[in-house]
N, C-alpha and C positions, 0 to 999 in steps of 0.2 A: 780431079787429082787429089790424093791425100795431102792434107795441109795441117801443119802443127801450130799455126798461129793461135794464140790464147784467146783472142777476141772472137774466134769462131766457136768457142765453147758455148754450151747451152746447159741450163739447169731447169728442171721441172719438178713439181711436188704435188701431192694430193692435198691441196689447201682446203678444199671444200669438205672432204670427208676424212675422218680418222680411220685407221685400220680397225677392223672388227675384232681382231685378236693379234697377239704378238706373232711376228713372222708370217703374216698373211697380207700380201701386197694389196694396196688399194689403187684405184684408178687415178692416174695423174690428171689433175684438172687445170693447172696453170704453169706456164713457164715463168721464171724469175729473172730479173735483171740484177745479177750479182757482180762482184768484183772479178776482174780477169784472173786474180790469184786464188779464187775460191775453188776448192776441190773437196770431194768426199773420197777418202782413201781407206783401203783395207789396212788394218793394223794386225799383221799376221803374227801368229803365236808359234814360233819355231824354237826347237832346242836340239842340240846335237847329242851324240852319245859319248861326249868327252868324259863323263863320269862312269862309264861302263867299261868292263874289261873286253876290249874288242880285238886284242892281239896286236894292236898297233900303238905307236906313241901318240898319234893324233886322231881326232874323230874321223869316222868314215861314213857317218849316216846322220841325216837330219830328220827329225820327227815333225810332222805337220799336225799342229794342235788346233787348226781352224783359225778364225780371225774375227775380230770385231771391226767396227768402222768408226771413223771420226772425220771431222772437217769443220768448216765455218761458212756462214753466210755474212758477207759484209755489204750493207746497204749504205753507201756513202751519200746518196741523195734519197732519203727515205720517203717512200710513198705510203699512203694510208693502208693499202692492202698488204704491204710488206710488214707494217707494224702489226696488223691483225694476225698475220701468220705467226710472227714471233710471240705475240701475247697469248694467242689461243693455245699453241702447243707448249709454250713456256710456262704458263700459269695453269691452264687445263680445264677451266669451266667457262662455258660460253652460253649466253642467252641472247636471242636476236628478236628485234621488233622492227616493224616498218618505219621508215623515216622518209616521207615524201616518196619519190620514185626509187629510193634506195633503202638502206638498212642501217639500223643502229645496233651495234654489237657491244654488250656489256660483258667484260671478261674479268674473272676473279680467280684467285688460287683455288685449285681443287682441294676438297676436304678429304683427306685420307688417300687411298689408292684407287685407281680406276678398276683394276681387276687383280686376279691372283698373280699375274706376271708383269703388270705395268702399274707404276704409280701415276704417270702422266700419259696422255694419249700419244700415240705414235703416228707418223706419217710415212709415206713412201716417197722416195726421191730418185730421180734419174739424171744422169749427166751425159752430154755428148762431149767427147774429148776431141778438140780440133775438128777437122772435117774428114769423115769416113774412117777415122782411126778406130773408134769404138764408142758404143753407147752402153752404159752400165746402170742397172737399176738396183737400188738398195731398199730392202724392206726394213720396217721398224726402225726409223730414225726418231730420235728424241732430242729436244732442246735441253741441253744440260745447263747452260747459263746464257744470259743475254744482257745487253746493255743498250741504253738509249742516251745519246749525247746531244745537248743543245748548247752550242758555243756561239757567242756573239758574231754576227756578220758571216754566217755560214749556213750550210744546209743542215737540217736535222739528220743525224746519223744513227745507225743501229748495227749491232753485231750479234749474231747468235752462234754459239758453239754447239756442235752436233755430236751426239754419240749414237751409234747404231749397233745392232746385234751382229752384223757381218753377213747376213743372208743377202746374196746378190745374184744377178744374172747379167751376162754379157751378150752383146750381139755378135761379137767375134768368137769363133770357136776353132779348135784344132781337131781335124779329122785324120785318121790313119787310113791310107789306101794302099793295098798290095798291088804291085805292078813290077814289070821288068826294069832293071836298072838302066836300060837304054831306051825306055819308052819315050814317045813324043806326045802322048796324050794320057790323061787320067780321067776316070769317071768317078764322081763322088758317089757315096753309098745311097743317099736318098734325097739330098737337098738340092734345091736350086740356089743360085748365087744372087744376092740382092742387086738390083739395078735394072732400070727400064731400057738402057742402051748398052751397046757392046762396050763402050768406054767406061760406063759406071760399073758394069760387072767386072771388067778387068781391074779396075781400081779397088774393088772389094775382095780381091784375092791378094793377100799381103805377102805370104811366104810359102814356098814349096821346098822342102828339104828331105834328103835321104842320105843314109850312110852307104857310100860307094867308094871302093878302092881304099878302104881303111880310114876314111875321114868323112865328115858331114859335108855334103855338096848341096848347093842351092841352085834350083832350076829357075830359068826365066820363063814367065808366063806371057804368052803373046795373044791369047784369045780365050774367052769364056763363053760357052753357048748359053742360050736362053732356056734350054731344056731343064726338066726336073726328072732325074738328077742331072746336074750340069756336067759338061765335058770340058776339061781344061787342055788347051794346047800348050805344051811346054818344050823347052830345049832339052835335048838328050843329055844325060849326065855321063855318057860315054862308057857305060859298063859293058860287061860281057854277056848279058842276057840272063843274069840271075834274078830271082824274085827278091825284092826288097820292100821295106815299108816306107812309103812317102808320108810325111806329115804336112798337111795342108792347113794353113792358117787363113781363114776367110770369114766373110759375113754371109750367112745363109739368108734366105728370104726372111725379112724382119718380122717379129711378132707385133701385135697391135700396140703394146706399150712404147715401142720405139718411135712412134709418131708423136712428136712433142706438141702439146697444146699451145694455144696462143697466150701472150702476155696480157695482163691488165695494163691499160694506159691511164695513168693518173699524173697530175702535176706534183713533182716533189715538194716537200715542205721546207720552208725557210724558217730559221730561228726567229726572224723578225715577225713572224706570224704567231709566235707563242707568247703567252702571258703567264707569269708565275705569281701565286699568292701564298704567302707564308704566315702561319699563325691562326688561321681560321678553323672552323669545325665542320665536319660532315654530319648532316642531319639525318641521313638515311635516304634522302632524295635530292639534296642540293648541298653545295659547299657554301657555308655562310661566313662572311667576313674575311679577314686576312689582310695582310699588308702586301701591296703589289711591289714586286721587285722588277724594275724596268731597266733604265739606263745604267744602273750600278751593277747589274748582274753580268758577270763575265761568262759563266758556264754552269750548266746543270747536268749531272750524269747520274743515271739510275742503273744499278747493277743488281740482277737477280740470279742467284746460284741455287740450282736444285740439288747439287751434289749427288748426281745419279751414279749408281753402281750398275754396270752392265755385266751380268754374270752368266757363266756356263752352268747349266742345270741338267739333271737327268731328263731323258726323253726329248731333248732339244734337237737331236740330230748329229751332234758331235762336232760339226764344222762351224757352228755359229752359236751365239748366246741365246738363252731362253728366258731371261728375266732382266728387267730394268727397274730398279727401285730407287726412290728418292731418299737420300740420306738425311735430309733436313734442309728445308728452304731457308735462305738467308738473303736479305735485301739491304743494300747500302745506297745512300744518296750522297753525292759530293757536290757542294755548292761553292762557287768561287765568286766573290763580289767585292766591289769597292766598299770600304767601311764608311757608312754614312749614319749608322745608328748602332746602339749597343744591344739590340734585341737578341741576336743569336748568342752573344756573350752572356746575356742575362739568363737565357734558357739554359745554357750550359752551367752557369753558376748555381742555379736553383734546381737543376735536374728536372725541369718542367717539360712536359710533353705538349705537342701541338700538332696541327694538321698542315697539309700542303696540297695545293691545287695547281696543276699545269694544264692549260688549254691551248692547243695549237689548231688553228682553223685555216684551211686553204680556200680554194675557189668553190663557188656554189656548183653543185651537180644538178640541183633543181631549186626552184624558187624557195628561199627560206631555209635551205639545208646545204651545209658546207661539208666538204671533206674534212674530217676531224680526227685528231688523236688527242685524247684527254686522259690525264692521270690524276687520281685522287688518293691521297695517303691520309687516312683518318688519324693516325697516331705515330709521331716521330719523337726521337730524343737525340740530343747532341752527344756524340762520342768525343769529338775534339773540334776546336775552332781556332787554330793558330793564326796569329797576325803576321803580316809580312809587308814589304814594300814592292809595289808593282809600278815601275816607272818612278814617279815621284809622289805616288798616292798610297795611302794605307789600304791594304787589302786583307780580306778575311777568307779563309778556306774552311768550310764547315763539313765535317764528316757526320752524317746523320744516320742513325739506325732506324730502319723501318720496323715498327712494332705491330704485333697482331692485336687489334682492338677486340675487346670482348664481344662486341655486337657486330661491328662492320668489317672485321677482318683486317688484313694488312694493306691491300691495294684494290682499288676499283678502276679498271681501265675501260675506256670507251673508244670505239672506232666507228665512224660513220662513212659509208661509201656505197658503191653499187655491187659489192660482192655479197651474194645471198647468204652464205653460211661460212663458218670456220670450224673445222674439227668436229663436224656434226656426226 
């Protein structure tokens, strides 16, 4: 039976492989555990003819200018493979090496553009809405911005904001069938109806309607055959025997992409598993030195914004965008801590730059190798660091600008787990 409960939603992505070109769907490799409120939606571009002389006071026509897509992924209990997805497609450059029985992925910001139509790699995503309501696949999804949050006594959290070109495919279609207005059966043009049982097939025919007697009437469907094309048994609309057009909203036999892949199972990361070091230096192979912030640290949040512009271009097809360019990457870190020393205030006063290292390690997946999310920022500067009172203690909130180091770039992210590739 069709069911609209949100916890029945599913989301899947092409985590392993990036798309070979814009608007070229890639194979879905993994389902994702996202928030029940996460959806990818079409942002339709419509305009009326209100500014045209149509002979009427009000508009009488709407123009369809296609659509783009947008949405978000919220990982409220972040697992390493989810971090890898966000980092790989949000930053864009990935190298992978063996790490015991798993893999170590080093992820850095892509230098320049990926190709003539994309600054960052794109992935394909698909979502199931409720149960048997619809499955929709979106080609060319991009991570426009993302954030990772480490707050004391909590799960590590992450959010990714998605933009897409708007190229999509549904499993639900509407077919027009010519038949008599008092017919009790309809034969589809060529398709079977999805479902291995009579009940499943019946559930996958959602609406049958036709204009009879001057108004739109809705027929009740009582049976759907297993044949191809399928035959629908319907209630008569009570017409006089004239030929009318029935519109049948249903799910035909589903394409291969509509079978969602399995999820990766990893233990979510807790903030208690993370250690942060402020003030050290990146040598090119290791982070050296730094002051550990432990019990005094309240929260750490890193935000990366790619400022992507998804644009309609010539030869893109007209109903979806043909280019996604990065307007200019910007990264900000927000630190909140109990004030126990004047270090950040001194950095701000002298406009000194420094490094930051965050290491979060979970359980071992093989001897000597742990599920890991690691962030290295070779060069930061302080934008502001206002003081306040938190409870009865002095607190400090530091806004740090991530800078692009001349040799090592702006950020080096590392993920260790059992996923073989990201955005390859």
